[in-house]
C-alpha positions as CSV (number, residue, x, y, z in Angstrom):
1,M,74.1,126.0,71.0
2,R,75.6,123.2,73.1
3,I,76.6,120.1,71.2
4,N,74.0,117.8,72.9
5,Q,71.2,120.2,72.2
6,Y,72.4,120.7,68.6
7,I,72.2,116.9,68.0
8,S,68.8,116.7,69.7
9,S,67.4,119.6,67.7
10,S,68.2,117.8,64.5
11,G,65.8,114.9,65.5
12,F,68.7,112.4,65.5
13,C,68.1,111.5,69.2
14,S,67.1,112.9,72.6
15,R,69.4,115.3,74.4
16,R,70.1,112.6,77.0
17,Q,71.1,110.1,74.3
18,A,73.2,112.8,72.6
19,S,75.1,113.2,75.9
20,R,75.7,109.5,76.1
21,H,77.1,109.5,72.5
22,I,79.4,112.4,73.5
23,T,80.6,110.5,76.6
24,A,81.3,107.4,74.5
25,G,83.4,109.4,72.0
26,H,81.0,108.9,69.1
27,V,80.6,112.6,68.3
28,L,83.0,114.4,66.0
29,V,83.0,118.1,65.3
30,N,85.1,118.9,62.2
31,G,86.8,115.5,62.5
32,Q,87.7,116.0,66.2
33,T,86.1,114.2,69.2
34,A,83.7,116.6,70.8
35,T,83.5,117.4,74.5
36,H,80.3,118.0,76.5
37,N,80.9,121.8,76.8
38,Y,81.4,122.4,73.1
39,F,79.3,125.2,71.6
40,V,78.4,124.5,68.0
41,T,78.6,127.4,65.4
42,E,77.0,127.5,61.9
43,D,80.4,126.6,60.3
44,D,80.9,123.3,62.2
45,Y,80.4,119.9,60.7
46,V,79.0,117.4,63.3
47,E,78.8,113.6,63.0
48,V,77.4,111.0,65.4
49,A,78.7,107.5,64.9
50,G,79.6,108.4,61.3
51,Q,76.2,110.0,60.5
52,P,76.2,113.7,59.6
53,I,73.9,115.9,61.8
54,V,71.8,118.4,59.9
55,P,69.8,120.9,62.1
56,K,66.2,121.2,61.1
57,T,65.9,124.9,61.7
58,Q,67.8,127.6,63.6
59,N,66.4,128.0,67.1
60,I,64.8,131.3,67.9
61,Y,64.9,132.9,71.4
62,I,63.0,136.2,71.9
63,A,62.5,138.5,74.9
64,L,59.3,140.6,74.7
65,N,58.1,143.3,77.0
66,K,54.4,142.2,77.0
67,P,51.9,145.1,77.4
68,S,48.7,144.8,79.4
69,G,45.8,143.4,77.4
70,I,47.7,140.8,75.4
71,I,46.9,137.1,76.2
72,C,49.6,134.5,76.4
73,T,48.2,131.9,74.0
74,A,49.1,130.7,70.5
75,S,45.5,130.0,69.7
76,P,44.4,132.2,66.7
77,A,40.8,131.9,68.0
78,V,41.6,134.1,71.0
79,E,41.4,137.8,70.4
80,H,44.5,139.7,71.3
81,N,46.6,136.6,71.4
82,I,50.4,136.9,71.7
83,I,51.2,135.4,68.3
84,D,49.1,137.9,66.4
85,F,50.5,140.7,68.5
86,L,54.1,139.8,67.7
87,S,53.4,138.9,64.0
88,Y,56.7,137.0,63.9
89,P,57.3,135.3,60.4
90,E,58.2,131.9,61.9
91,R,56.3,129.6,64.3
92,I,57.1,130.4,67.9
93,F,55.3,130.0,71.2
94,P,55.5,131.7,74.7
95,V,57.4,130.0,77.4
96,G,55.0,130.1,80.4
97,R,52.6,132.9,80.6
98,L,51.7,136.3,82.1
99,D,48.2,137.2,83.0
100,K,46.3,139.5,80.6
101,D,46.7,142.4,82.9
102,T,50.3,141.7,83.8
103,E,53.1,143.4,81.9
104,G,56.8,142.7,81.4
105,L,59.3,140.0,80.4
106,L,58.0,137.1,78.4
107,L,60.2,134.6,76.5
108,L,59.1,133.1,73.1
109,T,60.9,130.4,71.2
110,N,60.6,127.5,68.7
111,D,62.7,125.3,71.0
112,G,60.5,123.1,73.1
113,S,63.4,121.6,75.0
114,I,63.8,124.7,77.2
115,V,60.2,124.8,78.5
116,N,60.6,122.2,81.3
117,A,63.9,123.6,82.4
118,L,62.4,127.0,82.9
119,M,58.9,126.3,84.0
120,K,59.0,123.2,86.2
121,Q,58.6,124.3,89.8
122,E,61.2,121.8,91.1
123,N,63.9,123.5,89.0
124,H,63.5,126.7,91.2
125,Q,64.1,129.2,88.4
126,E,63.8,132.7,89.7
127,K,61.3,135.2,88.3
128,E,61.3,138.8,89.6
129,Y,58.4,141.2,89.6
130,N,57.8,144.8,90.5
131,V,54.4,145.1,92.3
132,T,52.4,148.3,93.0
133,V,49.4,148.0,95.4
134,N,46.5,150.2,96.3
135,K,47.6,151.3,99.8
136,K,50.8,152.0,101.7
137,L,53.1,149.1,102.5
138,T,53.9,148.0,106.0
139,N,56.8,146.1,107.3
140,T,54.4,143.4,108.6
141,F,52.8,143.0,105.2
142,L,56.2,142.6,103.5
143,A,57.5,140.2,106.1
144,D,54.3,138.1,105.7
145,L,54.8,137.9,102.0
146,A,58.5,136.9,102.4
147,N,57.7,134.2,104.9
148,G,55.0,132.5,102.8
149,V,51.3,132.9,102.4
150,D,48.4,130.4,102.7
151,I,46.3,130.8,99.5
152,Y,43.4,128.7,98.4
153,N,44.2,126.1,95.6
154,P,40.9,125.4,93.7
155,R,42.4,122.4,92.0
156,K,43.3,120.7,95.3
157,K,40.4,122.3,97.1
158,D,42.7,123.1,99.9
159,Y,45.2,125.8,101.0
160,T,48.7,125.9,99.6
161,K,51.5,127.8,101.4
162,T,53.7,129.7,99.1
163,A,57.5,129.2,99.4
164,P,59.6,131.8,101.3
165,C,60.8,134.5,98.9
166,P,62.9,137.7,98.8
167,V,60.8,140.9,99.1
168,R,62.2,144.4,98.9
169,Q,60.4,147.7,99.3
170,L,60.9,150.2,96.4
171,D,58.6,153.0,97.6
172,D,55.5,153.6,99.7
173,Y,53.3,151.5,97.3
174,T,55.7,149.4,95.3
175,F,57.9,146.4,96.1
176,S,60.0,143.8,94.3
177,I,59.3,140.1,94.8
178,T,61.3,137.1,93.5
179,L,59.4,133.8,93.0
180,S,60.5,130.3,92.2
181,Q,56.9,129.0,92.1
182,G,54.4,129.3,89.3
183,L,51.0,129.2,91.0
184,N,48.1,130.8,89.1
185,R,47.9,134.5,89.7
186,Q,50.1,133.9,92.7
187,I,51.2,137.5,93.5
188,R,47.7,138.9,93.2
189,R,46.3,136.2,95.5
190,M,49.2,136.6,98.0
191,C,48.4,140.3,98.3
192,R,44.6,139.8,98.5
193,R,45.2,137.5,101.5
194,F,46.2,140.7,103.4
195,Q,43.5,143.0,101.9
196,Y,45.9,144.6,99.4
197,T,45.0,144.9,95.7
198,V,47.6,144.9,92.9
199,V,47.2,147.9,90.6
200,H,50.3,147.3,88.5
201,L,52.3,144.1,88.0
202,Q,55.4,143.8,85.9
203,R,57.9,140.9,85.5
204,I,61.4,142.3,85.2
205,R,63.6,139.1,85.2
206,I,63.5,135.4,84.3
207,K,66.5,133.6,85.7
208,H,69.5,135.6,84.3
209,I,67.5,137.4,81.6
210,E,66.5,141.0,82.5
211,L,63.8,143.2,81.0
212,G,66.1,146.2,81.3
213,S,65.1,149.3,79.2
214,L,63.2,147.3,76.6
215,P,60.1,149.5,75.8
216,S,56.6,148.1,76.2
217,G,55.4,146.1,73.2
218,Q,59.0,145.8,71.8
219,W,61.1,142.6,71.6
220,R,64.7,141.6,71.1
221,Y,66.7,138.4,70.4
222,L,68.5,136.9,73.3
223,T,72.3,137.3,73.2
224,D,74.6,134.3,72.7
225,E,75.6,134.6,76.3
226,E,72.0,134.5,77.5
227,I,71.2,131.5,75.4
228,L,74.2,129.6,76.6
229,Q,73.0,130.1,80.2
230,L,69.5,129.3,79.3
231,I,70.2,125.9,77.9
């Protein structure tokens, strides 16, 4: 974990304030002045302005291959919620969501500091999906998706044009699409605009984290390298 997040996760101060302490030379790791890119291990002793930093809990980062039918909510009142499905022994929550009928990569964590970095539209974090539709693809349809689609936004009561995005045909009925937006049911609505119906939707990548060969319903911890790039 980076030194500024390590300090922030302890409750000592915000991550931004931690970075200021590092710049000012107030942060020591094992008695040595810390740099901004230092990655803290469990054996390190960290001080800020002479005060020892004790982490509250170890941060948890999980990649799940969510099956269809599971709902991305932590509410125990909702049947088939993601927390009951995972049955993880510590408190965690999903980062973002996938529709009930959508499968694929979902991140869960106890680290609230990563949510904005991953989910805010202005951060332009890529999310890649494989999409199967109900009739044969055409070059015109794929080009229209890539160029942006006017879809109705019920909150604004107006049409919103989706951002241009990479689209790649995989077979006669399946294509890959990479989004940096998070509009509600965006891919399904984009396809419906051209009279296509999505019959299977799977997220295969979030930023640098890939679903790979992880079986449906199974999960794994993120690697140290994945966490380092995540935060």
